[in-house]
C-alpha positions in Angstrom: 112.4 130.3 87.0 108.7 129.5 86.8 106.2 130.1 89.6 102.9 128.4 90.1 100.1 128.7 92.4 97.9 126.3 94.2 95.3 125.8 97.0 97.3 122.9 97.9 101.0 121.6 97.6 101.9 117.9 98.6 105.3 117.3 99.0 106.1 113.6 98.8 104.6 110.9 96.5 104.4 107.9 98.9 100.9 106.5 100.0 100.2 109.3 102.3 101.2 112.0 100.1 99.3 110.7 97.1 96.0 110.1 99.3 96.1 113.7 100.5 96.4 115.0 97.1 93.6 112.5 95.7 91.4 113.9 98.6 92.1 117.5 98.0 92.0 117.2 94.2 88.5 115.5 94.3 87.3 117.8 96.8 87.8 120.9 94.4 91.2 122.3 95.5 93.7 122.9 92.8 96.7 120.4 93.9 100.0 120.1 93.2 102.0 116.7 94.1 105.4 117.2 94.1 107.5 114.1 94.3 111.4 113.3 93.9 110.8 109.6 93.1 112.3 106.8 95.0 111.0 106.4 98.9 110.2 103.4 100.8 107.0 102.1 99.2 108.9 102.0 95.8 111.4 99.6 97.1 108.7 97.1 97.8 109.1 93.6 95.7 105.6 92.9 96.8 102.7 94.7 98.4 101.4 93.5 101.6 98.4 94.5 104.0 96.8 96.6 101.5 93.3 95.5 100.9 92.2 95.0 97.5 95.7 95.1 96.2 97.2 91.5 95.6 100.9 90.7 96.7 102.2 90.4 92.9 101.9 94.4 92.6 105.3 95.6 93.2 105.6 99.0 95.1 106.7 100.8 91.8 103.4 99.4 90.2 101.4 100.5 93.4 102.7 104.0 93.5 102.5 104.6 89.8 98.7 103.5 89.4 98.0 105.8 92.4 99.8 108.7 90.5 97.9 108.2 87.6 94.8 108.5 89.7 95.5 111.5 91.1 96.5 113.2 87.8 93.3 111.8 86.2 91.2 114.0 88.6 93.0 117.3 87.8 96.1 117.5 90.1 99.4 118.8 88.7 102.2 115.9 89.4 105.6 117.3 89.2 108.8 115.1 89.4 110.8 117.5 91.4 112.9 118.3 94.5 111.9 120.7 97.1 115.0 121.9 98.7 113.7 124.8 100.5 110.2 126.1 102.4 109.5 129.6 103.5 106.4 131.6 104.3 105.4 134.3 102.3 102.2 136.4 101.6 101.5 136.7 98.0 97.8 136.8 96.8 96.4 135.0 99.8 99.3 132.2 99.2 101.2 131.7 102.6 103.8 129.4 101.7 106.8 129.1 98.8 108.4 126.1 98.1 111.4 126.2 96.0 112.2 123.5 93.6 114.9 122.6 91.1 112.5 123.3 88.3 110.5 126.4 89.8 108.8 127.8 92.8 105.4 126.4 93.9 103.1 129.0 96.1 100.5 127.4 98.4 97.5 128.3 100.7 98.2 125.1 102.5 101.2 122.5 102.7 101.3 118.6 103.2 104.8 117.5 103.9 104.8 113.7 103.3 108.6 113.4 103.5 108.9 110.1 105.2 112.2 108.7 106.5 115.2 106.8 105.3 116.1 103.3 107.1 119.6 103.0 108.2 121.2 100.2 106.3 123.7 97.8 107.7 127.0 96.9 106.0 127.2 94.1 103.2 126.9 91.2 102.6 123.4 91.6 102.7 120.7 89.7 100.7 118.4 91.9 98.3 115.8 94.1 99.7 112.4 92.1 99.7 114.6 88.8 99.1 115.5 88.0 102.7 116.3 91.7 103.8 113.1 93.3 105.0 112.2 96.4 107.0 108.7 96.2 107.9 107.9 93.3 110.5 104.0 94.0 110.4 104.2 93.6 106.9 106.4 90.8 106.3 106.3 88.4 109.5 103.6 86.5 107.8 106.3 85.5 105.1 108.5 83.8 107.4 106.0 81.6 109.2 107.9 78.4 110.2 111.2 79.6 108.5 114.6 80.1 110.2 114.6 83.9 110.8 117.2 86.4 111.7 117.2 90.1 113.3 120.4 92.4 113.1 121.1 95.0 115.8 122.5 95.8 119.0 119.9 97.9 120.6 116.6 97.1 122.2 114.5 97.6 119.5 116.3 94.8 117.7 116.2 92.6 120.8 112.6 92.9 120.9 111.8 92.4 117.4 113.6 89.1 117.7 111.5 88.2 120.7 108.3 89.3 118.5 109.3 86.9 115.7 109.1 84.2 118.2 105.2 84.6 117.6 105.9 83.3 113.8 108.8 81.0 114.1 110.7 78.9 116.5 114.2 79.7 114.8 115.1 83.4 115.6 118.8 84.7 115.8 119.7 88.0 116.8 123.0 89.0 115.0 125.1 91.4 116.6 127.9 91.4 113.8 130.8 91.8 116.0 129.7 94.7 117.9 128.6 94.8 121.7 125.2 94.5 122.7 123.6 98.0 123.9 120.4 96.8 124.9 119.2 97.4 128.8 119.9 95.0 131.6 116.0 94.2 131.6 116.2 93.5 127.9 119.1 91.3 128.6 117.1 89.3 130.9 114.0 88.9 128.8 116.3 87.6 125.9 117.8 85.0 128.5 114.2 83.6 129.0 113.2 83.7 125.1 114.5 81.1 122.7 116.6 83.5 120.9 120.2 82.8 120.0 122.3 85.6 119.9 125.1 85.5 117.5 128.2 87.7 118.2 130.3 86.6 114.9 130.3 89.1 111.8 128.9 87.9 108.6 131.3 87.1 105.8 128.9 85.5 102.9 125.8 84.5 102.1 124.0 82.1 100.1 120.9 82.4 97.5 118.6 80.3 95.9 117.9 80.3 92.1 115.2 82.9 92.8 117.3 85.3 94.7 116.3 84.3 97.8 118.1 84.2 101.0 119.3 80.8 101.9 122.1 81.2 104.7 124.8 83.4 106.3 128.3 82.5 106.7 130.3 83.9 109.7 133.8 84.4 110.4 134.1 81.5 112.8 133.2 79.3 109.8 129.7 78.3 110.9 127.1 78.5 108.1 123.4 79.2 109.4 120.3 78.8 107.5 118.0 81.8 107.2 114.9 82.7 105.0 115.0 86.2 105.8 114.9 88.7 108.6 115.1 92.2 109.9 117.8 95.0 110.2 117.1 97.1 113.3 119.4 100.1 113.0 117.2 103.1 113.2 115.9 105.8 110.9 116.8 109.2 109.7 113.6 111.2 109.4 113.2 113.8 106.6 112.3 117.0 108.5 114.5 119.7 106.8 111.4 121.3 105.4 109.3 121.1 108.5 112.1 122.6 110.6 112.8 125.2 108.1 108.7 126.3 108.5 109.1 125.9 112.1 107.1 122.8 113.0 107.6 121.0 116.3 110.0 117.8 116.3 109.4 115.2 118.7 112.4 113.7 120.9 112.3 110.7 118.6 112.9 112.8 115.6 109.3 112.8 114.2 106.9 115.6 113.6 104.3 116.4 116.3 101.0 116.4 114.7 97.4 116.6 115.6 94.5 114.2 114.8 94.4 115.2 111.2 98.0 115.8 110.5 97.9 119.7 111.7 101.5 120.6 112.8 102.6 123.2 115.2 102.6 125.9 112.2 99.1 126.7 111.0 98.7 125.5 107.4 101.2 123.0 107.3 100.2 119.2 107.6 102.3 116.3 107.9 101.2 112.7 107.1 102.8 109.3 106.8 106.0 107.7 108.1 107.4 111.1 109.2 104.9 111.4 111.9 104.9 109.2 115.1 102.9 105.7 114.8 103.1 102.6 112.6 104.7 102.7 109.3 102.1 101.1 107.4 100.6 101.8 103.9 97.0 101.7 105.1 97.8 103.9 108.3 99.7 106.4 105.8 96.7 106.4 103.4 94.1 107.0 106.1 96.6 110.1 107.7 96.6 111.4 103.9 92.7 111.1 103.8 92.2 112.8 107.1 94.5 115.6 106.3 93.0 115.9 102.9 89.4 116.4 104.5 90.6 118.6 107.1 92.2 121.0 104.2 88.8 120.9 102.5 86.9 121.9 105.5 89.3 124.9 106.4 89.5 126.1 102.7 86.0 125.5 101.2 84.5 129.0 100.9 80.8 127.5 101.4 78.7 127.9 103.7 79.6 131.4 104.0 79.5 132.4 107.7 77.1 135.0 109.2 80.2 137.2 109.8 81.5 136.9 106.0 77.9 137.5 104.9 77.8 140.9 107.0 81.1 141.8 105.2 81.0 140.2 101.8 76.9 140.0 101.2 75.0 136.8 100.2 76.0 134.1 97.9 75.0 134.9 94.4 74.6 132.6 91.5 77.7 133.8 89.9 79.8 132.8 93.1 79.0 129.0 92.7 80.5 126.5 92.0 83.8 127.0 93.8 85.6 124.5 91.6 88.2 126.3 89.5 87.3 126.0 85.7 90.2 123.5 85.2 89.1 121.1 87.8 85.5 121.7 86.6 86.3 120.7 82.9 88.3 117.5 84.1 85.5 116.5 86.5 82.7 116.6 84.1 84.8 114.6 81.5 86.0 112.2 83.9 84.5 108.6 83.8 83.6 108.9 87.4 81.3 111.6 86.7 77.6 111.1 87.5 76.3 108.7 84.8 79.6 109.0 83.0 81.4 111.7 81.2 79.3 114.6 80.1 79.5 114.8 76.1 79.7 118.3 74.8 78.8 120.0 71.7 78.6 117.8 68.5 79.0 114.7 70.3 76.0 115.7 72.4 73.9 116.6 69.7 75.0 113.2 67.8 74.0 111.4 71.1 70.5 112.9 71.3 69.7 112.4 67.8 70.5 108.6 68.3 68.3 108.7 71.3 65.4 110.3 69.2 66.0 107.8 66.2 
């Protein structure tokens, strides 16, 4: 089994993890991004609400571009699954992450492991073509279109009422199950034009592009819908957080501070596994804040007065603090000041061309 040491190991290759890795790498910390593949963002047919990214970009394309960016700055990207995490004390590295292809040692860890949506039983339209999991991302798609919401709890009822902001045709489908929402929610529903449909779905109709057109119900009724939202809850991927001793909230998310700090010093959590809105821009912001905070925590300079008393002043041989590998990548990167630095014979040829 191989064992590789880094300043930072980010687990999870969604928008939050990728952004955290981007920041720590560009801020001079040796970083590994460990991603098993998949995730909620990878399932997106189209990317919505991300400024600068057009809607014809799929989730897979969005993530692939981001991974290439992170790698271009010198981060190591591993396709691996982290099965276990523990604390350690090896050469200043505080955490050991055990993967299928080897172990990773880290001074700081960012866990961006997200959650999995609970899926209703079929028949169902394809995800992104009538089956959608993010109201704030996708409600715009259904302005003035017939919409369904699936579920039996308060969250389903509230999403159905929220969708009235976008369309006047909203059905709440309980699919043969008894409602579990509160009496107060029941009274609210009675005062909003939402139809509660109790019958189970038996079949669906789709157009030539694969978009949902209608559901058929067990009573023989056929009702037109263009899309909708299943509301059956989420399963948060907190195994690694719990193994390291991080505090978990009552709703199953990881308790974090303003910059993604968990209750365990040196462990950060960002993205959908934390409380708040499950949105790409929100996740990216969390990843950026965690990356900056880790940089401020680990950067060696300025050396404090206490450190100067203990270690002496900073000498010319101590700087820069960037590792040789990251330094070589940075100076050769197209984003380097005035372009990539040209070394050796290429530099001589370039200077000769200037002189001529």
